[in-house]
N, C-alpha and C positions, 0 to 999 in steps of 0.2 A: 521555401521548402520546409515541410513539417519536420520537427525534431523526432528522431527515432532512438529508442533505447529503453533500458529497464531501470535506469537510475531515477528513482522517484524524487530525490532531493534536487537533482539537476532540473528535472521537468518542473518541479514546484517553483524553483527560482525563476525559470523562464516565464512561467505563468503568473509570477508574483502572487503566489498562493500562501501568503504568510499565515492566514487563518487556519490552515491545515498542515502547516510545516511540521508540527510535532508528530502528527499521524504519519506523514510521509517518511519522516526519519525513523519512526518505529517500524513501519512496514518494509522499508528499503532492503534490509538484509534477508527478509523472509523469502524473497524470490529465489535467491541463490540457495538458501538452506533447503527449501522445499523441492527445488528442481534437481539439485546436485547433492545427494546424501553425504558425499565425502567432505563437502564444505563444512558441515556441522560435526563431522566425525561421529555421526550417529544416524540411525534410521529415522527419517522424519516422524514416523508415527510414535517413535519412542522419545524423540527430542521435544515434542510438543505436549504440554499439559493442557487440560481443559481450560484453565485460566488463561494461558497464552493464546489458545485458539479463540476464546471469547474476545480477548483484547484485540486480536487481529481483525476479527469480524467487525467489532465496534469501530475500529480505526478505518477500515475499508468502507463501512457505511457512511462515516463522516465525509470521506473523500468523495464517494459517489454522490452524496447529497450536495456537496460543494460544486461538483461538476454540473449536476443537473440545474442548480441555481444559476450558475454562470452561463449555461447554455439555454436558459429559460425553458427547461423541460419540466413537465409535471411529475409528481411523485409516482404516478401510475405507469410511467413510461419505462 
């Protein structure tokens, strides 16, 4: 049965995704912060700087590319 959940670290360990574990650790808390404003004690649009947003995008792109590589998907998919 597929694993379900939002814990990227747990999913990364299951997938043995050591190459992207730093990105998963960085992105993991952002799910909660972005979805539940009270979790960050701030409005998400005020809690995120442009630098943090760019870092999140870079990390997410690395994760997506890792997944595409493991699934043998082309970059255009």
